[in-house]
N, C-alpha and C positions, 0 to 999 in steps of 0.2 A: 175964464178959467174952465178947464175940462173936469168933469167930475168922475168919481170912481166908476159909476155905471158906464160911462163912455169908455174908460180904459179896458173894462172886462169885455165889453161888445167888440172893441177892436181886436183884443187877443183871440177872442172866439172866431172872428171872421178870418184872421190869419190861419188858424188850425184848420178851419173848414177848406180854405183854399189850398192848403198842403195836402190835405186828404184827398181832395178832388184830383189834384195834380198827379199824386201817386197812382191813384185808380186809372186815370187816363193813360199814364205811362206804361203801366203794366199791360193794359188791354192793347196799347199799340204795339209794344214790344212782342206780345204774344202772337199778335197777328203776323208781325215781321218774321217771327222765328217760324211760325207754322208755314209761311210763304216759303222760307229759305229751305226748310226741311224737305217740303214737298218738291221743290226744284231739284235738290240733290238726289232725292229718291228717284225722280224721273230721269235725271242723267244716268244714274246707276243702272236703271232698267234699260235705257238705251244703249249703254255700253255692253251690257250683258247680251242683248239681243244681237248686237253686231258681233260680238265674239262667237256666239253660237252660230251665226251665219257663216263666219269664216272657218269654224270648226267644221261644219257640215260640207262646205266646199272642199276644204283639205282633204277630208275623209273620202269624198267622192273621187277626187283626183287619185288618192292612193288605191282605191279600189279598181279604177280604171286601168292603172298602171300595173297592178298585180294581175288582172285579167289579160292585159297584153302580153306580160312576161310568160304567163302559163301558156298563152296560145303560141308563142315563139318557141317555147321548150317543146311543146307538142309537135309542132312542125318540123323542127330540128331532129327530134327523135324518130319521126316517119322518113325523113329524107336522108338521115345518116348513113344507114347501110347502103343504099343506092350510090351516094357520093363517094363512099370509102371503099366499096368492093373493088379489089383488084387494082387499086390506084398505084400501089408500089409493087406490083407483081413483077418478079424478075430482078428487082433493084436490090442492091446491098446498102444496108443503112447501120451505121454504128451510132450509139449514144453513150457519151463520157459524162460522167458527174465527177466533179472535183469538190471536196468538201462536203458538209452535211446537206442534204437534200430531203424536203418533205416527203413523206411516203406517198401521200396522195398525188403530189405533182409527178413523181416517178411512176405510179401506177397508171396515171392518165396518158403520160407520153407512150409508155410501152403498150398500153391497150390500143391507142390509136394506131401505132405503127403495125400491131398485130392484125387489126381490123383492115388495114390497107395492104396486107400481105407483103409487109417490108421484111427483108432479110436482116437479122440481127446477129446471127451465129457465125462464128468462125473467123472473125477479124482479128488480125494481130496487131497488138499495140506494143509500144516500148516505153517503159517507165524508167527514168533516170533520177537516182537519188543522190543528192550532194549534202553532205553534212554541214553544218555551220562552222565557221572557223574556230578552231580550239578543240574540235572533236578528234578522237583517236581513230576514227573509222574513216575509210576512203570512199570515193565514190563508187556506187553500185548501179548496174544497169540490169533490169529485170524484164524478160519478155512475158506478156500476157496474152491470152486469147478470149475473145468474148464467147459467152455461153449462149443457150437457145434464146434466152430472153434479152440479149445484148449486153449483160452485165459481165463484169470481171472483178476479181477480188485479189488483193495482194496484202498480205498481213507484214507490217512493219514491226522490227523488234523493238524493244525498250531502248531509249537513248535520248541524245539531246536534239534540239531543233535542226530542221533540215529543209531544204528546197526540193520540191519534186516537180518533174516535168513529164507529162503523158504526151506521146508522140504517135500519130497515125500517118503512116507514109502514104496512104491512098490506096484504092483498090477498086478497079474497074472504073466506073464513071465517078467515084467519090474522090473528092480533092484531098490533099494532105491537110492535117490539122494539128495544132499543138496547144496545150493548156498547161499552166503553171499553178502550183500551190506552194504556199509557205506554210510549214508546220511548225509553230511555235510551242515548245516544251517548257514548263516551269520547272525551276530548280526545286527539288526536294530537300526541305530543311526540317531538322527536329530541335526541340529546345526542352530542357529540364531545369527546375529551380529548386534549390534546397537552401534552408528549410522553407516550408510553406506558410509557417507563421513566425514571426520575429518582432523584436521591439525596434523602436526608432534608434538609429545608429548601429544596429546589428548588421552583420556581413551576410549578404545573399550571395550564394555560390551558383553560377550559371555555366551550363555546358551543353553541347549539342553537336550536330554533324550535318554537313552539306554533302549530299550523295553526288558522285561525280561519274556515274556510269557512262562509259563511252566518252569521257572528257578527259583533258589533261588539265590538272590544277595548276594555276599560276606559280611560278617559282617561289614567290613570297607568300603563297597561301591565298585561298579565296577571301574575299572581302566579305565581312559579315557585319550587320548592324543589329543592335537590340533596341527595341522601341517600347514605349509605354503607350497606353490608350488614354488620351486626354478627352475626358468626357464633354467638357464644355465646347471644345472646338470640334469634336467628333472626328478626330484623325489620330494616326499613329505618329508619335514624335520620338526621334532617335536619341538614346541617352548613352550608348556605348558603341564604339567602333573597334573592330577587332579583326584577326585573320585566323584562318585555319592553319592546322600543320599539314604535312604532306599526306596524310591519310584523310583529310577533310574534317577532322574534329577541331572543336574550339572550346575555350574556356574563358570565362571572365567572372568579375565579382562586382558587387555594388552595395553602397551604403545609404539608406534613406534617412537623411539627416534632419529633415524639417516636418515630418509628419506628426500631427498632434491628434489625439483621440484615435479613432479606428478607421483604417482605410484598406479597401481591397483594390489591389493594383493588378491591372493585366499587361502582361509582357509577350513579346513575340520576337523571334529572330528572322531577319530578312537576308537574302542573298541577292544583292543588286546586280544590275547589268555591268559588265566589265569586259575590257578588251581582251580577246582571246578566250573567252569564256562563252560556250556554245549554248548556254541555257538562257531562257527568258527569266526576268525577276521572279523569285519565289519566296514564300514565307512559311514559317512553322505555324502549327495551331497554337493559340494563345494559352499561356499558363497564368494562373492567378495566385498571388501571394497576399497574405494578410499581414498589415503592419499596425502595431499598436504604440501610441505615444505616451 
């Protein structure tokens, strides 16, 4: 039989063994952690050194490219007068721009032609204007002549969409040329809503006008849609379709039956594309009404 003293000694030995095991585990784990942290720091230092080397190399390449570009520009600036002097002397040159042109591009072209002694003045062009189908105006032909800088200007009156052709018949050694341009004009539409504040179920009166300068309105009136702005879908959704009278005016009404609380609703009138209508689709400025449920 084992006595009490034996049991106490056994328990003490177990606790001592546990304490020794814990101390050894902490020491070993600490060494492993230290080794892991040191390795990670070294990897970071190596990556940082590599990135710095790559950055230095890229910066050196950029500086070299800049220096080469500056040298090329300096060489071109010195050689340009010799290369361009008298290059187009005695030649007639016409430059025609159709549509919007960046001012810097125009200045560069005209400057180069002037430096080369290219003649830009006195060339006759023919501008043919054909209104879109449904217009009350007919075909027009306008002769124009280029100015000292090779430009010409022709002011077009307000009106519907039209097709424009600029023709150069040729002059001396210059070959004939022709360029086309399509001018799309949006329909002008107005809209008014009354009252600006109303209760759910109240009647909203809408009226407006579609401008028809230079156009013949369709016999049944111009088609008009009235749309509201759907915030979630971020788009205009039509709710009313109507037509104008012979003067271009339209009227309509609407009742908001399902609005609860307070809502601000944006509306606009649109004149969509239609056969025999010479304007591109256009819309009015939005109007806002407040509806309370």
